[in-house]
C-alpha positions as CSV (number, residue, x, y, z in Angstrom):
1,M,-30.6,-0.8,64.4
2,E,-32.0,2.6,65.2
3,G,-34.8,4.7,63.9
4,T,-38.5,4.8,64.2
5,L,-41.4,3.3,62.4
6,N,-42.0,6.8,60.9
7,V,-39.0,6.4,58.7
8,V,-40.3,3.1,57.3
9,G,-43.7,4.6,56.9
10,Y,-42.4,7.6,54.9
11,G,-40.2,5.3,52.8
12,L,-43.3,3.4,51.8
13,A,-45.3,6.6,51.4
14,A,-42.8,8.0,49.0
15,I,-43.5,5.2,46.5
16,G,-46.9,6.7,45.7
17,P,-45.7,10.2,44.7
18,G,-42.9,8.6,42.7
19,I,-45.3,6.6,40.7
20,G,-47.6,9.6,40.4
21,V,-44.9,11.8,39.0
22,A,-43.9,9.1,36.5
23,L,-47.5,8.8,35.3
24,I,-48.0,12.5,34.9
25,F,-44.9,13.0,32.8
26,A,-45.6,9.8,30.8
27,A,-49.1,11.2,30.0
28,W,-47.7,14.6,29.0
29,I,-45.0,13.0,26.8
30,T,-47.6,10.9,25.1
31,A,-50.0,13.8,24.5
32,T,-47.1,15.9,23.1
33,A,-46.0,13.2,20.8
34,R,-49.5,12.8,19.4
35,Q,-50.1,16.6,19.0
36,P,-46.9,18.6,19.3
37,E,-48.7,21.9,18.9
38,S,-50.6,21.3,22.1
39,A,-47.4,21.2,24.2
40,G,-47.7,24.9,25.2
41,I,-51.3,24.4,26.3
42,T,-50.7,21.2,28.4
43,R,-47.4,22.3,30.0
44,P,-49.1,24.4,32.8
45,M,-51.3,21.4,33.6
46,L,-48.1,19.2,33.7
47,F,-46.5,21.5,36.3
48,M,-49.6,21.8,38.4
49,G,-50.1,18.1,38.6
50,F,-46.4,17.6,39.4
51,A,-46.6,20.2,42.2
52,L,-49.7,18.7,43.7
53,V,-48.1,15.2,43.8
54,E,-44.9,16.5,45.3
55,V,-46.8,18.4,48.0
56,L,-48.3,15.2,49.1
57,A,-44.8,13.7,49.4
58,L,-43.7,16.7,51.4
59,F,-46.7,16.4,53.8
60,G,-45.6,12.8,54.4
61,L,-42.1,13.9,55.2
62,V,-43.3,16.5,57.6
63,L,-45.7,14.1,59.3
64,A,-42.9,11.5,59.6
65,F,-40.9,14.0,61.8
66,V,-43.9,15.5,63.7
67,L,-45.8,12.5,64.8
68,P,-44.3,10.5,67.6
69,V,-44.4,6.7,67.6
């Protein structure tokens, strides 16, 4: 079995952004279902939250390759 501990660490760290993205989209779907006319107003906030959570996942991926173990 080959690989480093960084790979395992990133695998565990990817769980957080996955849950974060699910919560963000679930909240937006709930808000849109309650008030459909607010979908256009809340959509930019949806994408901003999604982008911030995904950036954290990408930082974890970069650190997994940069930091030696």
